[in-house]
C-alpha positions in Angstrom: -0.9 11.0 23.5 -3.1 8.1 22.5 -5.0 7.6 19.2 -8.3 5.7 19.1 -8.3 3.0 16.4 -11.8 1.7 16.8 -13.6 -0.6 19.2 -11.9 -0.4 22.6 -8.4 0.0 21.1 -6.0 2.9 21.6 -2.3 3.1 20.7 0.3 5.6 21.8 0.9 8.0 19.0 4.7 7.8 19.4 4.5 4.0 18.7 2.8 4.4 15.3 5.0 3.6 12.4 2.5 3.7 9.5 -1.2 4.3 8.8 -2.2 2.5 5.6 -5.4 2.4 3.5 -6.4 -1.3 3.2 -8.0 -1.0 -0.3 -5.2 1.0 -1.9 -2.3 -1.0 -0.4 -3.8 -4.5 -0.8 -3.6 -4.2 -4.6 0.2 -4.9 -4.3 1.3 -8.5 -4.2 4.1 -7.6 -1.8 1.7 -6.0 0.6 -0.7 -9.0 0.5 2.2 -11.2 1.3 3.2 -9.0 4.2 -0.3 -9.0 5.6 -0.5 -12.8 5.2 2.8 -13.3 7.1 1.7 -10.9 9.8 -1.5 -12.9 10.2 0.5 -16.2 10.3 3.0 -14.9 12.9 0.2 -13.6 15.1 0.8 -9.9 15.3 -2.5 -8.8 13.6 -5.1 -7.4 15.9 -8.6 -6.8 14.6 -10.0 -3.9 16.7 -13.6 -4.4 15.5 -15.9 -6.8 13.7 -16.8 -4.0 11.3 -15.6 -3.8 7.7 -11.8 -3.0 7.8 -10.7 0.2 6.1 -7.2 0.7 7.3 -4.4 -0.8 9.2 -1.9 0.7 11.6 1.6 -0.6 12.1 3.0 0.1 15.5 5.8 -1.1 17.7 5.0 -1.4 21.4 7.5 -2.8 23.9 9.8 -3.9 21.0 6.9 -6.0 19.5 5.4 -5.2 16.1 1.6 -5.0 16.0 -0.6 -4.6 13.0 -4.0 -3.2 14.0 -6.8 -3.6 11.5 -9.3 -0.8 11.9 -12.8 0.1 10.6 -11.7 3.8 10.6 -10.4 5.3 7.3 -6.7 6.0 7.0 -7.6 9.7 6.3 -9.5 10.0 9.5 -6.7 8.4 11.5 -4.2 10.7 9.9 -6.3 13.7 10.8 -6.6 12.5 14.4 -2.8 12.1 14.6 -2.1 15.5 13.0 -4.7 17.2 15.3 -2.9 15.7 18.4 0.4 17.2 17.1 1.9 13.8 16.7 2.7 14.2 13.0 4.6 16.9 11.3 4.6 16.7 7.5 2.8 13.6 6.4 3.5 11.7 3.2 0.3 10.2 2.0 1.7 8.5 -1.1 -0.9 10.3 -3.2 1.2 13.4 -4.1 2.0 14.1 -7.7 
């Protein structure tokens, strides 16, 4: 199964490691450093020129890729769950 990330980009659902909300996670210094290193090392792929809302970490052919997407993390999670690719999802927002 494939999941559409925006633009002309799809990724195999089995390759997805994490789906993250950009606004929520970028408040952390460690996450900002991770995103900066990912950009420097060339494994960030912007799937659209639209305002980014989420990013998806995936591993394809033993290569890490960080897809920056204009689609919200909630919508991407719903798509993944709808396709049966995700069992119990931990959103990080639980009490």
